[in-house]
Backbone atoms as SQL, in Angstrom:
CREATE TABLE atoms (id INTEGER PRIMARY KEY, chain TEXT, resi INTEGER, resn TEXT, atom TEXT, x REAL, y REAL, z REAL);
INSERT INTO atoms VALUES
  (1, 'A', 1, 'MET', 'N', -22.280, -21.214, 11.143),
  (2, 'A', 1, 'MET', 'CA', -21.310, -22.907, 12.041),
  (3, 'A', 1, 'MET', 'C', -21.342, -22.222, 13.101),
  (4, 'A', 2, 'SER', 'N', -21.282, -23.366, 14.047),
  (5, 'A', 2, 'SER', 'CA', -21.382, -23.031, 15.976),
  (6, 'A', 2, 'SER', 'C', -20.241, -23.720, 16.083),
  (7, 'A', 3, 'ALA', 'N', -19.665, -23.311, 17.332),
  (8, 'A', 3, 'ALA', 'CA', -18.275, -24.353, 17.839),
  (9, 'A', 3, 'ALA', 'C', -18.660, -25.920, 18.056),
  (10, 'A', 4, 'GLY', 'N', -20.240, -25.895, 17.943),
  (11, 'A', 4, 'GLY', 'CA', -20.561, -27.438, 18.256),
  (12, 'A', 4, 'GLY', 'C', -20.316, -28.044, 19.383),
  (13, 'A', 5, 'HIS', 'N', -20.267, -29.373, 20.160),
  (14, 'A', 5, 'HIS', 'CA', -20.247, -29.664, 21.163),
  (15, 'A', 5, 'HIS', 'C', -19.010, -29.404, 22.025),
  (16, 'A', 6, 'ILE', 'N', -18.153, -28.411, 21.411),
  (17, 'A', 6, 'ILE', 'CA', -16.638, -28.144, 22.335),
  (18, 'A', 6, 'ILE', 'C', -17.044, -26.318, 22.424),
  (19, 'A', 7, 'LYS', 'N', -17.276, -26.272, 23.898),
  (20, 'A', 7, 'LYS', 'CA', -17.260, -25.037, 24.126),
  (21, 'A', 7, 'LYS', 'C', -15.800, -24.311, 24.067),
  (22, 'A', 8, 'VAL', 'N', -15.811, -22.962, 23.135),
  (23, 'A', 8, 'VAL', 'CA', -14.340, -22.797, 22.915),
  (24, 'A', 8, 'VAL', 'C', -14.707, -21.478, 23.549),
  (25, 'A', 9, 'PRO', 'N', -13.935, -20.826, 24.272),
  (26, 'A', 9, 'PRO', 'CA', -13.783, -19.618, 24.737),
  (27, 'A', 9, 'PRO', 'C', -13.146, -18.623, 23.890),
  (28, 'A', 10, 'ASP', 'N', -13.451, -17.170, 23.739),
  (29, 'A', 10, 'ASP', 'CA', -12.924, -16.368, 22.978),
  (30, 'A', 10, 'ASP', 'C', -11.482, -15.888, 23.830),
  (31, 'A', 11, 'PRO', 'N', -10.475, -16.020, 23.205),
  (32, 'A', 11, 'PRO', 'CA', -8.933, -15.711, 23.467),
  (33, 'A', 11, 'PRO', 'C', -9.306, -13.953, 23.879),
  (34, 'A', 12, 'THR', 'N', -8.060, -13.659, 24.501),
  (35, 'A', 12, 'THR', 'CA', -8.191, -12.483, 24.400),
  (36, 'A', 12, 'THR', 'C', -6.808, -11.667, 23.567),
  (37, 'A', 13, 'HIS', 'N', -6.541, -10.556, 23.446),
  (38, 'A', 13, 'HIS', 'CA', -5.490, -10.236, 22.363),
  (39, 'A', 13, 'HIS', 'C', -4.314, -10.775, 22.780),
  (40, 'A', 14, 'ASP', 'N', -3.936, -10.647, 24.152),
  (41, 'A', 14, 'ASP', 'CA', -2.885, -11.109, 24.799),
  (42, 'A', 14, 'ASP', 'C', -2.335, -12.385, 24.541),
  (43, 'A', 15, 'GLN', 'N', -3.661, -13.546, 24.669),
  (44, 'A', 15, 'GLN', 'CA', -3.466, -14.932, 24.345),
  (45, 'A', 15, 'GLN', 'C', -3.133, -15.241, 22.904),
  (46, 'A', 16, 'CYS', 'N', -3.809, -14.266, 21.763),
  (47, 'A', 16, 'CYS', 'CA', -3.457, -14.310, 20.598),
  (48, 'A', 16, 'CYS', 'C', -2.101, -14.041, 20.102),
  (49, 'A', 17, 'THR', 'N', -1.644, -12.971, 20.520),
  (50, 'A', 17, 'THR', 'CA', -0.425, -12.261, 20.608),
  (51, 'A', 17, 'THR', 'C', 0.584, -13.418, 20.931),
  (52, 'A', 18, 'ASN', 'N', 0.327, -14.098, 22.203),
  (53, 'A', 18, 'ASN', 'CA', 1.253, -15.191, 22.721),
  (54, 'A', 18, 'ASN', 'C', 0.953, -16.447, 22.134),
  (55, 'A', 19, 'ASN', 'N', 0.320, -16.595, 21.229),
  (56, 'A', 19, 'ASN', 'CA', 0.134, -18.163, 21.082),
  (57, 'A', 19, 'ASN', 'C', -0.253, -18.741, 22.262),
  (58, 'A', 20, 'ALA', 'N', -0.936, -18.405, 23.165),
  (59, 'A', 20, 'ALA', 'CA', -1.018, -19.017, 24.932),
  (60, 'A', 20, 'ALA', 'C', -1.906, -20.069, 23.976),
  (61, 'A', 21, 'THR', 'N', -1.983, -21.429, 25.323),
  (62, 'A', 21, 'THR', 'CA', -2.614, -22.617, 25.084),
  (63, 'A', 21, 'THR', 'C', -3.859, -22.216, 25.893),
  (64, 'A', 22, 'VAL', 'N', -5.292, -22.704, 25.301),
  (65, 'A', 22, 'VAL', 'CA', -6.345, -22.490, 25.863),
  (66, 'A', 22, 'VAL', 'C', -6.982, -23.980, 26.436),
  (67, 'A', 23, 'ASP', 'N', -7.413, -23.797, 27.469),
  (68, 'A', 23, 'ASP', 'CA', -8.164, -24.957, 28.186),
  (69, 'A', 23, 'ASP', 'C', -9.465, -25.067, 27.694),
  (70, 'A', 24, 'LEU', 'N', -9.538, -26.085, 26.934),
  (71, 'A', 24, 'LEU', 'CA', -11.640, -26.495, 26.401),
  (72, 'A', 24, 'LEU', 'C', -11.742, -27.651, 26.979),
  (73, 'A', 25, 'GLY', 'N', -11.371, -27.931, 28.415),
  (74, 'A', 25, 'GLY', 'CA', -12.008, -28.743, 29.607),
  (75, 'A', 25, 'GLY', 'C', -12.403, -30.326, 28.669),
  (76, 'A', 26, 'ASP', 'N', -12.457, -30.888, 29.864),
  (77, 'A', 26, 'ASP', 'CA', -12.235, -32.768, 29.347),
  (78, 'A', 26, 'ASP', 'C', -11.044, -32.975, 28.608),
  (79, 'A', 27, 'GLY', 'N', -10.127, -32.554, 28.944),
  (80, 'A', 27, 'GLY', 'CA', -8.583, -32.529, 28.444),
  (81, 'A', 27, 'GLY', 'C', -8.044, -32.267, 27.438),
  (82, 'A', 28, 'LEU', 'N', -8.876, -31.185, 26.440),
  (83, 'A', 28, 'LEU', 'CA', -8.781, -30.765, 25.229),
  (84, 'A', 28, 'LEU', 'C', -8.016, -29.231, 25.421),
  (85, 'A', 29, 'THR', 'N', -7.237, -29.111, 24.520),
  (86, 'A', 29, 'THR', 'CA', -6.793, -27.781, 24.656),
  (87, 'A', 29, 'THR', 'C', -6.260, -27.296, 23.072),
  (88, 'A', 30, 'GLY', 'N', -6.347, -26.104, 23.123),
  (89, 'A', 30, 'GLY', 'CA', -6.049, -25.318, 21.698),
  (90, 'A', 30, 'GLY', 'C', -4.833, -24.609, 21.913),
  (91, 'A', 31, 'VAL', 'N', -4.848, -23.173, 20.874),
  (92, 'A', 31, 'VAL', 'CA', -3.993, -22.627, 20.452),
  (93, 'A', 31, 'VAL', 'C', -4.515, -21.572, 20.247),
  (94, 'A', 32, 'ALA', 'N', -4.479, -20.317, 21.142),
  (95, 'A', 32, 'ALA', 'CA', -4.804, -18.882, 20.488),
  (96, 'A', 32, 'ALA', 'C', -3.975, -18.180, 19.728),
  (97, 'A', 33, 'ALA', 'N', -4.581, -17.421, 18.690),
  (98, 'A', 33, 'ALA', 'CA', -3.926, -17.081, 17.598),
  (99, 'A', 33, 'ALA', 'C', -4.834, -15.969, 16.849),
  (100, 'A', 34, 'TRP', 'N', -4.237, -15.114, 15.849),
  (101, 'A', 34, 'TRP', 'CA', -4.604, -14.178, 15.359),
  (102, 'A', 34, 'TRP', 'C', -5.035, -14.916, 13.814),
  (103, 'A', 35, 'TYR', 'N', -6.125, -14.902, 13.124),
  (104, 'A', 35, 'TYR', 'CA', -6.852, -15.513, 12.031),
  (105, 'A', 35, 'TYR', 'C', -6.807, -14.160, 10.842),
  (106, 'A', 36, 'PRO', 'N', -5.747, -14.557, 9.875),
  (107, 'A', 36, 'PRO', 'CA', -5.536, -13.404, 9.103),
  (108, 'A', 36, 'PRO', 'C', -6.873, -12.586, 8.504),
  (109, 'A', 37, 'GLN', 'N', -6.496, -11.445, 7.914),
  (110, 'A', 37, 'GLN', 'CA', -7.431, -10.438, 7.765),
  (111, 'A', 37, 'GLN', 'C', -8.562, -11.168, 6.784),
  (112, 'A', 38, 'MET', 'N', -9.830, -11.038, 6.836),
  (113, 'A', 38, 'MET', 'CA', -10.763, -11.605, 6.093),
  (114, 'A', 38, 'MET', 'C', -11.892, -10.476, 6.379),
  (115, 'A', 39, 'GLY', 'N', -12.636, -9.682, 5.563),
  (116, 'A', 39, 'GLY', 'CA', -13.875, -9.032, 5.840),
  (117, 'A', 39, 'GLY', 'C', -13.333, -7.633, 6.366),
  (118, 'A', 40, 'GLY', 'N', -12.324, -7.006, 6.050),
  (119, 'A', 40, 'GLY', 'CA', -11.531, -5.798, 6.573),
  (120, 'A', 40, 'GLY', 'C', -10.616, -6.018, 8.164),
  (121, 'A', 41, 'TYR', 'N', -10.587, -7.177, 9.244),
  (122, 'A', 41, 'TYR', 'CA', -9.902, -7.174, 10.104),
  (123, 'A', 41, 'TYR', 'C', -9.469, -8.473, 10.354),
  (124, 'A', 42, 'VAL', 'N', -8.089, -8.606, 11.214),
  (125, 'A', 42, 'VAL', 'CA', -7.866, -9.704, 11.990),
  (126, 'A', 42, 'VAL', 'C', -8.757, -9.881, 13.026),
  (127, 'A', 43, 'SER', 'N', -8.484, -11.692, 13.384),
  (128, 'A', 43, 'SER', 'CA', -9.490, -12.050, 14.396),
  (129, 'A', 43, 'SER', 'C', -9.097, -12.711, 15.487),
  (130, 'A', 44, 'HIS', 'N', -9.674, -12.945, 15.998),
  (131, 'A', 44, 'HIS', 'CA', -9.404, -13.788, 17.540),
  (132, 'A', 44, 'HIS', 'C', -9.245, -15.435, 16.945),
  (133, 'A', 45, 'CYS', 'N', -8.895, -16.214, 17.297),
  (134, 'A', 45, 'CYS', 'CA', -9.137, -17.585, 16.820),
  (135, 'A', 45, 'CYS', 'C', -8.288, -18.365, 18.103),
  (136, 'A', 46, 'VAL', 'N', -8.784, -19.837, 17.608),
  (137, 'A', 46, 'VAL', 'CA', -8.643, -21.261, 18.617),
  (138, 'A', 46, 'VAL', 'C', -8.310, -21.813, 17.538),
  (139, 'A', 47, 'ILE', 'N', -7.106, -22.532, 17.954),
  (140, 'A', 47, 'ILE', 'CA', -6.711, -23.882, 16.838),
  (141, 'A', 47, 'ILE', 'C', -6.797, -24.878, 17.284),
  (142, 'A', 48, 'VAL', 'N', -7.546, -25.571, 17.050),
  (143, 'A', 48, 'VAL', 'CA', -7.569, -27.338, 17.692),
  (144, 'A', 48, 'VAL', 'C', -7.518, -28.488, 16.918),
  (145, 'A', 49, 'PRO', 'N', -6.398, -29.004, 17.000),
  (146, 'A', 49, 'PRO', 'CA', -5.618, -30.128, 16.406),
  (147, 'A', 49, 'PRO', 'C', -6.443, -31.198, 16.491),
  (148, 'A', 50, 'GLN', 'N', -6.819, -31.939, 15.276),
  (149, 'A', 50, 'GLN', 'CA', -7.933, -33.040, 15.034),
  (150, 'A', 50, 'GLN', 'C', -6.840, -34.074, 14.629),
  (151, 'A', 51, 'PRO', 'N', -7.737, -35.745, 14.602),
  (152, 'A', 51, 'PRO', 'CA', -6.805, -36.566, 14.424),
  (153, 'A', 51, 'PRO', 'C', -6.473, -36.214, 12.721),
  (154, 'A', 52, 'GLY', 'N', -5.483, -37.020, 12.250),
  (155, 'A', 52, 'GLY', 'CA', -4.879, -37.079, 11.011),
  (156, 'A', 52, 'GLY', 'C', -4.088, -35.549, 10.623),
  (157, 'A', 53, 'GLY', 'N', -3.950, -35.034, 11.364),
  (158, 'A', 53, 'GLY', 'CA', -3.142, -33.661, 11.347),
  (159, 'A', 53, 'GLY', 'C', -4.253, -32.350, 10.772),
  (160, 'A', 54, 'CYS', 'N', -5.205, -32.311, 10.555),
  (161, 'A', 54, 'CYS', 'CA', -6.143, -31.423, 10.424),
  (162, 'A', 54, 'CYS', 'C', -6.660, -31.138, 11.680),
  (163, 'A', 55, 'MET', 'N', -6.649, -29.374, 11.594),
  (164, 'A', 55, 'MET', 'CA', -7.099, -28.195, 12.458),
  (165, 'A', 55, 'MET', 'C', -8.488, -27.791, 12.519),
  (166, 'A', 56, 'ASP', 'N', -9.334, -28.163, 13.588),
  (167, 'A', 56, 'ASP', 'CA', -10.561, -27.190, 13.439),
  (168, 'A', 56, 'ASP', 'C', -9.992, -25.646, 13.894),
  (169, 'A', 57, 'VAL', 'N', -10.153, -24.447, 13.462),
  (170, 'A', 57, 'VAL', 'CA', -9.732, -23.002, 14.119),
  (171, 'A', 57, 'VAL', 'C', -11.349, -22.672, 14.075),
  (172, 'A', 58, 'TYR', 'N', -11.616, -21.943, 14.848),
  (173, 'A', 58, 'TYR', 'CA', -12.541, -21.376, 15.577),
  (174, 'A', 58, 'TYR', 'C', -12.691, -20.060, 15.642),
  (175, 'A', 59, 'VAL', 'N', -13.125, -19.345, 14.829),
  (176, 'A', 59, 'VAL', 'CA', -12.725, -17.646, 14.442),
  (177, 'A', 59, 'VAL', 'C', -13.923, -16.627, 14.873),
  (178, 'A', 60, 'TRP', 'N', -13.552, -15.725, 15.431),
  (179, 'A', 60, 'TRP', 'CA', -14.468, -14.697, 16.029),
  (180, 'A', 60, 'TRP', 'C', -14.344, -13.559, 15.158),
  (181, 'A', 61, 'HIS', 'N', -15.420, -13.487, 14.363),
  (182, 'A', 61, 'HIS', 'CA', -15.576, -12.402, 13.285),
  (183, 'A', 61, 'HIS', 'C', -16.613, -11.633, 13.255),
  (184, 'A', 62, 'ASP', 'N', -17.260, -10.566, 13.578),
  (185, 'A', 62, 'ASP', 'CA', -18.656, -10.040, 12.916),
  (186, 'A', 62, 'ASP', 'C', -18.509, -9.177, 12.011),
  (187, 'A', 63, 'GLY', 'N', -17.529, -9.034, 11.063),
  (188, 'A', 63, 'GLY', 'CA', -17.543, -7.968, 9.955),
  (189, 'A', 63, 'GLY', 'C', -17.978, -8.908, 8.633),
  (190, 'A', 64, 'ASP', 'N', -17.348, -8.540, 7.662),
  (191, 'A', 64, 'ASP', 'CA', -18.134, -8.605, 6.220),
  (192, 'A', 64, 'ASP', 'C', -17.806, -9.882, 5.892),
  (193, 'A', 65, 'PHE', 'N', -18.188, -10.563, 4.392),
  (194, 'A', 65, 'PHE', 'CA', -18.097, -11.688, 4.014),
  (195, 'A', 65, 'PHE', 'C', -16.969, -12.100, 4.454),
  (196, 'A', 66, 'PRO', 'N', -16.398, -13.413, 4.547),
  (197, 'A', 66, 'PRO', 'CA', -17.588, -14.483, 4.593),
  (198, 'A', 66, 'PRO', 'C', -18.060, -14.895, 6.107),
  (199, 'A', 67, 'PHE', 'N', -17.895, -13.955, 7.356),
  (200, 'A', 67, 'PHE', 'CA', -18.302, -14.059, 8.459),
  (201, 'A', 67, 'PHE', 'C', -19.925, -13.257, 8.737),
  (202, 'A', 68, 'ALA', 'N', -20.403, -12.291, 7.884),
  (203, 'A', 68, 'ALA', 'CA', -21.690, -11.754, 8.107),
  (204, 'A', 68, 'ALA', 'C', -22.589, -12.446, 8.881),
  (205, 'A', 69, 'PRO', 'N', -23.646, -11.816, 9.497),
  (206, 'A', 69, 'PRO', 'CA', -24.463, -12.948, 9.899),
  (207, 'A', 69, 'PRO', 'C', -25.487, -13.444, 8.706),
  (208, 'A', 70, 'ASP', 'N', -25.668, -12.354, 7.806),
  (209, 'A', 70, 'ASP', 'CA', -26.204, -12.959, 6.824),
  (210, 'A', 70, 'ASP', 'C', -25.810, -13.744, 5.610),
  (211, 'A', 71, 'HIS', 'N', -24.812, -14.213, 5.778),
  (212, 'A', 71, 'HIS', 'CA', -23.998, -15.006, 4.784),
  (213, 'A', 71, 'HIS', 'C', -24.070, -16.977, 5.384),
  (214, 'A', 72, 'TYR', 'N', -24.428, -17.853, 4.783),
  (215, 'A', 72, 'TYR', 'CA', -24.183, -19.048, 5.278),
  (216, 'A', 72, 'TYR', 'C', -25.210, -19.577, 6.390),
  (217, 'A', 73, 'GLY', 'N', -26.232, -18.723, 6.446),
  (218, 'A', 73, 'GLY', 'CA', -27.295, -19.134, 7.888),
  (219, 'A', 73, 'GLY', 'C', -26.732, -18.410, 9.104),
  (220, 'A', 74, 'ILE', 'N', -25.480, -17.667, 9.011),
  (221, 'A', 74, 'ILE', 'CA', -25.051, -17.398, 10.492),
  (222, 'A', 74, 'ILE', 'C', -25.756, -16.327, 10.723),
  (223, 'A', 75, 'GLU', 'N', -26.428, -16.645, 12.188),
  (224, 'A', 75, 'GLU', 'CA', -26.945, -16.012, 13.016),
  (225, 'A', 75, 'GLU', 'C', -26.540, -15.127, 14.004),
  (226, 'A', 76, 'ASN', 'N', -25.623, -15.513, 14.630),
  (227, 'A', 76, 'ASN', 'CA', -25.304, -14.993, 15.927),
  (228, 'A', 76, 'ASN', 'C', -23.467, -14.774, 15.530),
  (229, 'A', 77, 'PRO', 'N', -23.295, -13.711, 15.658),
  (230, 'A', 77, 'PRO', 'CA', -21.627, -13.011, 15.307),
  (231, 'A', 77, 'PRO', 'C', -21.144, -13.199, 16.570),
  (232, 'A', 78, 'ALA', 'N', -21.528, -13.613, 17.869),
  (233, 'A', 78, 'ALA', 'CA', -20.801, -13.566, 18.962),
  (234, 'A', 78, 'ALA', 'C', -20.075, -15.272, 18.798),
  (235, 'A', 79, 'GLU', 'N', -20.654, -15.977, 18.416),
  (236, 'A', 79, 'GLU', 'CA', -20.588, -17.310, 18.222),
  (237, 'A', 79, 'GLU', 'C', -19.307, -17.570, 17.067),
  (238, 'A', 80, 'PRO', 'N', -18.000, -18.242, 17.389),
  (239, 'A', 80, 'PRO', 'CA', -17.223, -18.582, 16.721),
  (240, 'A', 80, 'PRO', 'C', -17.727, -19.162, 15.580),
  (241, 'A', 81, 'ARG', 'N', -16.820, -18.884, 14.395),
  (242, 'A', 81, 'ARG', 'CA', -17.107, -20.083, 13.032),
  (243, 'A', 81, 'ARG', 'C', -15.995, -21.029, 13.280),
  (244, 'A', 82, 'ARG', 'N', -16.386, -22.044, 12.660),
  (245, 'A', 82, 'ARG', 'CA', -15.776, -23.402, 12.806),
  (246, 'A', 82, 'ARG', 'C', -15.132, -23.686, 11.384),
  (247, 'A', 83, 'LEU', 'N', -14.033, -23.477, 11.051),
  (248, 'A', 83, 'LEU', 'CA', -13.068, -23.883, 9.919),
  (249, 'A', 83, 'LEU', 'C', -12.260, -24.867, 10.155),
  (250, 'A', 84, 'HIS', 'N', -12.300, -25.639, 9.200),
  (251, 'A', 84, 'HIS', 'CA', -11.474, -27.076, 9.282),
  (252, 'A', 84, 'HIS', 'C', -10.445, -27.052, 8.292),
  (253, 'A', 85, 'HIS', 'N', -9.472, -26.961, 8.409),
  (254, 'A', 85, 'HIS', 'CA', -8.095, -26.846, 7.870),
  (255, 'A', 85, 'HIS', 'C', -7.187, -27.967, 7.561),
  (256, 'A', 86, 'CYS', 'N', -6.710, -28.561, 6.408),
  (257, 'A', 86, 'CYS', 'CA', -5.908, -29.787, 6.462),
  (258, 'A', 86, 'CYS', 'C', -4.465, -29.469, 5.528),
  (259, 'A', 87, 'ASP', 'N', -4.304, -28.533, 5.183),
  (260, 'A', 87, 'ASP', 'CA', -3.276, -28.243, 4.523),
  (261, 'A', 87, 'ASP', 'C', -2.499, -26.967, 4.705),
  (262, 'A', 88, 'GLY', 'N', -1.456, -26.688, 5.863),
  (263, 'A', 88, 'GLY', 'CA', -0.878, -25.416, 6.246),
  (264, 'A', 88, 'GLY', 'C', -0.248, -24.718, 5.002),
  (265, 'A', 89, 'GLN', 'N', 0.233, -25.646, 4.660),
  (266, 'A', 89, 'GLN', 'CA', 1.121, -25.234, 2.869),
  (267, 'A', 89, 'GLN', 'C', 0.374, -24.345, 1.942),
  (268, 'A', 90, 'GLN', 'N', -0.508, -24.636, 2.178),
  (269, 'A', 90, 'GLN', 'CA', -1.687, -24.059, 1.317),
  (270, 'A', 90, 'GLN', 'C', -2.183, -22.475, 2.081),
  (271, 'A', 91, 'PHE', 'N', -1.538, -22.012, 2.800),
  (272, 'A', 91, 'PHE', 'CA', -1.765, -20.644, 3.646),
  (273, 'A', 91, 'PHE', 'C', -0.520, -20.159, 2.832),
  (274, 'A', 92, 'ILE', 'N', 0.783, -20.516, 3.362),
  (275, 'A', 92, 'ILE', 'CA', 1.955, -20.168, 3.130),
  (276, 'A', 92, 'ILE', 'C', 1.850, -19.981, 1.456),
  (277, 'A', 93, 'ASP', 'N', 1.630, -20.905, 0.965),
  (278, 'A', 93, 'ASP', 'CA', 1.464, -20.401, -0.439),
  (279, 'A', 93, 'ASP', 'C', 0.692, -19.190, -0.698),
  (280, 'A', 94, 'LEU', 'N', -0.607, -19.209, -0.615),
  (281, 'A', 94, 'LEU', 'CA', -1.439, -17.797, -0.755),
  (282, 'A', 94, 'LEU', 'C', -0.528, -16.662, -0.321),
  (283, 'A', 95, 'GLY', 'N', -0.243, -16.516, 1.158),
  (284, 'A', 95, 'GLY', 'CA', 0.237, -15.629, 1.828),
  (285, 'A', 95, 'GLY', 'C', 1.693, -15.177, 0.795),
  (286, 'A', 96, 'GLU', 'N', 2.493, -16.541, 0.280),
  (287, 'A', 96, 'GLU', 'CA', 3.758, -15.927, -0.944),
  (288, 'A', 96, 'GLU', 'C', 3.175, -14.960, -1.889),
  (289, 'A', 97, 'LEU', 'N', 1.818, -15.577, -2.705),
  (290, 'A', 97, 'LEU', 'CA', 1.485, -14.619, -3.819),
  (291, 'A', 97, 'LEU', 'C', 0.845, -13.852, -3.082),
  (292, 'A', 98, 'LEU', 'N', 0.131, -13.352, -2.358),
  (293, 'A', 98, 'LEU', 'CA', -0.453, -12.177, -1.768),
  (294, 'A', 98, 'LEU', 'C', 0.471, -11.002, -1.624),
  (295, 'A', 99, 'VAL', 'N', 1.837, -11.388, -1.092),
  (296, 'A', 99, 'VAL', 'CA', 2.705, -10.656, -0.633),
  (297, 'A', 99, 'VAL', 'C', 3.265, -10.068, -2.261),
  (298, 'A', 100, 'ARG', 'N', 3.521, -10.837, -3.478),
  (299, 'A', 100, 'ARG', 'CA', 4.022, -10.462, -4.256),
  (300, 'A', 100, 'ARG', 'C', 3.035, -9.621, -5.221),
  (301, 'A', 101, 'LEU', 'N', 1.508, -9.896, -5.168),
  (302, 'A', 101, 'LEU', 'CA', 0.620, -8.988, -5.832),
  (303, 'A', 101, 'LEU', 'C', 0.488, -7.703, -5.122),
  (304, 'A', 102, 'GLU', 'N', 0.885, -7.483, -4.004),
  (305, 'A', 102, 'GLU', 'CA', 0.528, -6.440, -3.114),
  (306, 'A', 102, 'GLU', 'C', 1.323, -5.062, -4.084),
  (307, 'A', 103, 'GLY', 'N', 2.215, -5.400, -4.766),
  (308, 'A', 103, 'GLY', 'CA', 2.826, -4.140, -5.207),
  (309, 'A', 103, 'GLY', 'C', 2.112, -3.945, -6.256),
  (310, 'A', 104, 'ALA', 'N', 1.503, -4.752, -6.925),
  (311, 'A', 104, 'ALA', 'CA', 1.087, -4.610, -8.192),
  (312, 'A', 104, 'ALA', 'C', -0.559, -3.674, -8.575),
  (313, 'A', 105, 'GLN', 'N', -1.221, -3.352, -7.551),
  (314, 'A', 105, 'GLN', 'CA', -2.090, -2.891, -7.464),
  (315, 'A', 105, 'GLN', 'C', -2.611, -1.903, -8.709),
  (316, 'A', 106, 'GLY', 'N', -3.298, -3.103, -9.770),
  (317, 'A', 106, 'GLY', 'CA', -3.808, -2.540, -10.893),
  (318, 'A', 106, 'GLY', 'C', -2.666, -2.140, -12.044),
  (319, 'A', 107, 'THR', 'N', -1.680, -2.609, -11.696),
  (320, 'A', 107, 'THR', 'CA', -0.719, -2.792, -13.067),
  (321, 'A', 107, 'THR', 'C', -0.611, -4.090, -13.499),
  (322, 'A', 108, 'GLU', 'N', 0.273, -4.417, -14.349),
  (323, 'A', 108, 'GLU', 'CA', 0.890, -5.455, -14.661),
  (324, 'A', 108, 'GLU', 'C', 1.040, -6.205, -13.469),
  (325, 'A', 109, 'LEU', 'N', 0.266, -7.808, -13.289),
  (326, 'A', 109, 'LEU', 'CA', 0.925, -8.631, -12.219),
  (327, 'A', 109, 'LEU', 'C', 2.228, -9.345, -12.300),
  (328, 'A', 110, 'PRO', 'N', 3.033, -9.265, -11.132),
  (329, 'A', 110, 'PRO', 'CA', 4.481, -10.189, -11.214),
  (330, 'A', 110, 'PRO', 'C', 4.259, -11.588, -11.340),
  (331, 'A', 111, 'SER', 'N', 5.210, -11.936, -11.996),
  (332, 'A', 111, 'SER', 'CA', 5.255, -13.379, -12.188),
  (333, 'A', 111, 'SER', 'C', 6.106, -14.107, -10.956);
């Protein structure tokens, strides 16, 4: 997936750490952030609010699944992947579950 008609610049580490506003041109802005670890490490991302409360999140990641160039027809790892999210609470719920499971490591899963 490419950024489509929006040219989204890859933010710097400092911009991600500080959740800086990113100018996308034509009056559009996004917010720089760190996308959680997928495929081995966290990634730069720019979050672009969409109508209806959803977000397009442009993620720069050249690591393993699901962002590797050989998955889903992705050819250029230098281009961001556009992910569409509509419910931030789902990430909170998943994060809370991951924290509960971190200590299990092959033992009985906590409830």
